[in-house]
Every structure is written in structure tokens, then in C-alpha cells.
C-alpha positions in Angstrom: 0.0 0.0 0.0 1.1 3.5 -0.7 1.5 6.1 2.0 0.5 8.8 -0.5 -3.0 9.9 -1.3 -4.8 7.9 -4.0 -7.1 9.5 -6.6 -10.8 8.7 -6.3 -11.8 5.7 -8.4 -15.2 4.7 -9.7 -16.8 1.8 -7.7 -13.9 1.1 -5.3 -11.4 3.3 -3.6 -8.0 2.2 -2.4 -6.4 -1.2 -2.5 -9.4 -3.1 -3.8 -8.2 -2.5 -7.3 -5.3 -4.8 -6.6 -7.4 -7.8 -5.6 -7.8 -10.7 -8.0 -9.9 -13.8 -8.1 -8.0 -17.0 -8.7 -9.9 -20.0 -10.1 -8.4 -23.5 -10.2 -9.5 -26.4 -12.5 -13.2 -27.2 -12.0 -13.9 -24.1 -9.9 -16.3 -21.4 -11.0 -17.7 -18.1 -10.0 -21.1 -16.5 -10.9 -21.9 -12.8 -11.0 -25.5 -11.5 -11.3 -26.1 -8.5 -13.5 -29.3 -6.5 -13.6 -31.1 -4.2 -16.1 -29.1 -5.0 -19.2 -31.3 -2.9 -21.4 -28.9 -2.5 -24.3 -26.4 -4.9 -25.9 -23.2 -4.9 -23.8 -19.7 -6.0 -24.6 -17.9 -7.9 -21.8 -14.1 -8.1 -21.5 -12.0 -9.8 -18.9 -8.3 -9.2 -18.0 -6.7 -12.5 -16.8 -3.3 -14.0 -16.1 -2.3 -17.6 -16.0 0.9 -19.3 -14.7 0.2 -22.5 -16.7 -1.7 -23.2 -19.9 -5.4 -22.9 -19.0 -8.9 -23.0 -20.5 -11.8 -20.9 -19.2 -15.4 -20.8 -20.4 -17.5 -17.8 -19.9 -21.3 -18.1 -20.1 -24.5 -16.0 -19.7 -27.5 -17.9 -18.2 -26.0 -21.3 -19.4 -25.3 -20.1 -22.9 -21.6 -20.0 -23.8 -20.1 -16.7 -24.6 -16.7 -18.1 -25.4 -14.1 -20.7 -24.6 -10.7 -19.0 -24.0 -7.2 -20.6 -24.0 -4.8 -18.7 -21.8 -1.1 -19.2 -22.3 1.4 -19.6 -19.4 2.2 -15.9 -19.1 2.3 -13.5 -16.1 1.3 -10.6 -18.5 -2.4 -9.7 -18.6 -4.3 -11.5 -21.4 -7.5 -9.8 -22.6 -10.5 -12.1 -23.1 -12.9 -10.2 -25.5 -15.5 -10.7 -28.2 -18.3 -11.5 -25.7 -21.6 -9.8 -26.3 -24.2 -9.9 -23.6 -27.9 -10.1 -24.5 -30.5 -8.0 -22.9 -32.1 -9.2 -19.7 -33.7 -7.9 -16.5 -31.5 -10.2 -14.5 -28.8 -12.5 -15.8 -26.0 -14.7 -14.4 -22.5 -14.6 -15.8 -20.4 -17.7 -15.1 -16.6 -18.0 -15.3 -15.6 -21.7 -15.2 -12.0 -23.1 -15.3 -12.0 -26.2 -17.4 -8.2 -26.7 -17.3 -5.4 -25.2 -15.3 -5.8 -22.0 -13.2 -6.1 -18.3 -13.8 -6.5 -15.0 -12.1 -9.4 -12.7 -13.1 -7.9 -9.2 -12.6 -10.6 -7.0 -14.0 -14.0 -7.2 -15.7 -15.1 -4.4 -18.1 -18.4 -3.7 -19.7 -19.1 -1.1 -22.4 -21.8 -0.5 -25.0 -21.6 -3.1 -27.8 -20.6 -1.4 -31.0 -21.3 -4.5 -33.2 -25.0 -4.7 -32.5 
């Protein structure tokens, strides 16, 4: 942690931005999203210390199967387009290896 002042951040202030979620083979995590009223693009920044495979789905429908290389640098998982829903579950499932989810990003879908 820094002794200096940190600029204000959207959602979380302080050291929360450095937290990551590590998933090992056969582990999964689900996030609930609400009021997806327009088409949204989802991206995830991940790292993996071994070759790994992650599947990301929305309400049981696969958004993509991603192969991560053994690399400590951030790898961007993109090309996922969420469909509209009042309430929806996003599932991140490790099929092989392990990986750290560093950041999830959503933005308006420009390909809809």
C-alpha cells in the first residue's frame, strides 16, 4: 500500500483495485447483472501461470471458450456480447489449469 493519497476511483477506492480472483480447475464463480437494457460487450483481463482454458457463459449459454497461455502478463478475453435481460448470471468456469481474473469491463456493444 502506498502512504500517499490515491485518486478517487469509480466503484472502489484504495487497495481493492489490486485484488484478484484465482480460479483453479473445476472451480467457477457467478456474477449477477441487472437491467441489461442494451447490448453490452464484456471483456476480462486475466493472467495464468500455466496453460489454461476458461469458459464464460451467460445464463448457461456459452459466450466463449478461452485458451490462456502460461504468461504473467495480462491477457484480454474479448469478443463477448451480452444479450438484454432484466436479470442474468455470468459464469466463469475453469476447465483446465488455473487463472486469475484481474478486471471485468463492460461497455456498449458497437457491433449490435
